[in-house]
Every structure is written in structure tokens, then in C-alpha cells.
N, C-alpha and C positions, 0 to 999 in steps of 0.2 A: 762029219763039218766042216767049217768053221766061219762067220760070217765077220764082215770087218763095217764096224756104222761109222760113220764121220758126217759130223755134223760139217759144216759150210755155214759165215755171215755170207749173205751180201746183201752191200753197201743199197741203199735210197735209189732208184731212180736206176739200177743198172740189170737189172734183171733183163729183161729180154741180152741183153750183151755179156752175161755170165750164160741164158740158153745157150745160144750158141760157140761156146769155148764149150759147154760140155756136150756139144753136139759134133765138135766139130775135133775138138780132140778128146777131151777125161772120153766119148765115150768108145773110138774108137783102138787109146791106152788099153785101156780097159781089157775091151772083146779079147785084147789077146795074152792077157797075161795067164801065166798057164796057171791048171787046173779051176780055171772059172764054173759057172756053174751058171750064173745067173747075177747078175745087177740090176737092183731098182736106183735111182733118183728119184726124190720127191722131192717140195716147197711146198712152203707154209703160205696160208689163206694170202693173207700180204705182203707175201713176197719178197721179204727179210732175211730167210733162214730156209740153207737145205738139208737134206739127211737122208744117206745111201749106207745100203745097205747091198754088200757084195761077197755075193757065197760063195767058197773053193770046195774042193775037194782032201782037202787033207788044209795043218796048223802053219806047218813052213809054206806053203802056198801064199794063205793066209797073207805071215811074213810079212812075205817078197810083195806083194801090193800093198804093208801096208810102207814097206822103204820107199817102196818104187810114187810112194800117195804124196808120202813128207818128201823127198827129192825132186820132185811133179812141181815147176809153175799154176798154182790157179788160176784158173780164167781169169780177166779182167775182172771188175770189184768185187771180186769173192776172197773169202778168211776163211782158214780151213781154220775153225777150231781140235775138237778132240776125233781122235780114230782109237774104237778100242775090235780085237775081240775079242767072238763070244764065240761057244765051238752051240752052234746046235746042237741041242738033245734031242728034237723032236720035229715030226713035219707029214702035212696035210697033205 
């Protein structure tokens, strides 16, 4: 398995717009991604940065998700930062 980690900066005062875009656009799109095992979206306590972890069955499917992330517009008030693939080496 491989995980895609994505950081996102959320503009001040834009968290509710970002959350709506996440639920209405991003989650449904990611849910249809080939090989998705599980996905999590988190937000820092001050609601200015998000971090997501998307787990895929293969590196190829993780790479496809990275392409999708880079080609899709983020929700309003959100700027995508780092996008990184890592191999999953253990799980509980």
C-alpha cells in the first residue's frame, strides 16, 4: 500500500467554505479514485492548515491520485501545499 499526504493552507476566515468544498467536491471525487483503501482529512486547531492522508492499494493508484489532486481546483480559500507519496510499511 501507498499513502498520499497533502498539506493545505486555509485562508483566514475561510474554514467553513473550505469544509463545504471538502464535503461537496473533494470527498466524493476521492471516494471514486481507483484503489482507494481509506482517506482521512484533518485540520489544525486554529483551522489554518489541513492535512490529508489517502491510502491506496498500489503505488500506481497513489500516483494517479496525485495527478488528480494537482489537476483539480481546490475548494475556495484553500491553497494546496506539499503532496507526497509514501510507502505504508506497517499498520494496526
